[in-house]
N, C-alpha and C positions, 0 to 999 in steps of 0.2 A: 251283498245281495243274498236274498233267501228265496230259493225255488221251492215250491210246495206241490206235492202230489198227494191228493186225497184218495184213499183206497176205498172202494165201494164195498169190498168184502168184509172189511173190519173198520171200526171207527178210529182209524189211525191216519195221521198225516205224516208222510215222509218229507221232512224239511231238510234241504241241502243248504248249508251255510257256507258262504264263500267270502273270504277276506282278501282283498287285493294286496299285492306286495307293498304298494306305496303306503298302505295303512299299517303294515306290519314292521316298517322301518328296520329292515334287515334282521328281523327276529329269526332265531334258530328253531324255536319251538312255539307253537300257538295252540292254546287249549280253549275249548268252548265250556263256559261254566255258567250255570243259572239255576232257575227254579227246578228244572228237570233232574238235577243231581244235587239238590239242596245246597247249592253254592259251595260245594266241597271242592276246594282247589286240588286236593289229593286225588279226587275221583273225576277230574276234568276230562273231557273228551278230546284227545289229541287229534289235531287236524293235520291232514297230509299235505305236504307241499307239492304242487303241481305247477310247473313252469313259473308263472308270475302270480300265483294265488295259493292260499291255504284253503282246504275244502274238507268238509265231513257231512255225513247224512245221519240224521237222528229221527227215530220214530217217536212222534208226540201224540198224545191222546187228543182227539178232536173236541171242539167246543170250548177250548180254553185259550188263555193268553199266558205266555211264559216270558219272564224277564230273564235277560242274559247279558253277558259281556264276553269279550275275548281277553285271555290272559297271555301276554307275550313274555316268553322267557321267564315266567314265574314272578315277574316284577311289575310290568306295565299293563294297565287295563285300557282297553279300546272298545268303543261302541261300534255297532254295525252301521255304516253310513246309509244303508237302505232299509233300516228296520221299519216294521209296520207302524210303530210309534215309539215314543220315549216317555219314561216316567221318572219323576224326581225321587231321590232316596233321601233318607235322613243324613246321609254322609256328604251331602252337598254336590253330588254328581247325579247324572241321569243314567238309567239303565235302558238298554235296548229292549224292545218287546216284539215277539213274533206271535201272531194270532192264528189259531186254527179254527176260529169261528167260521162256519160255512154259510 
């Protein structure tokens, strides 16, 4: 699930990404990786574990769409089950997309 808060004072969208525990398959570490960090797995955004979910908030520029995926324990890629849409990649998998188009 992705909760979005559009700020009126800046052209920023605060997007809160939430990955349920059942999607994380007992992962110890979950990172958010995507267009917003040039798909750099070394610069992934570590998500905090809270009860039965992993969660993080990212500031994204408004008026764009960003492809992303979750990286579990540095090995397994997972899509967001509630992404705004999905796009095919040349690697034979789909990426999740979050939209900040208003």
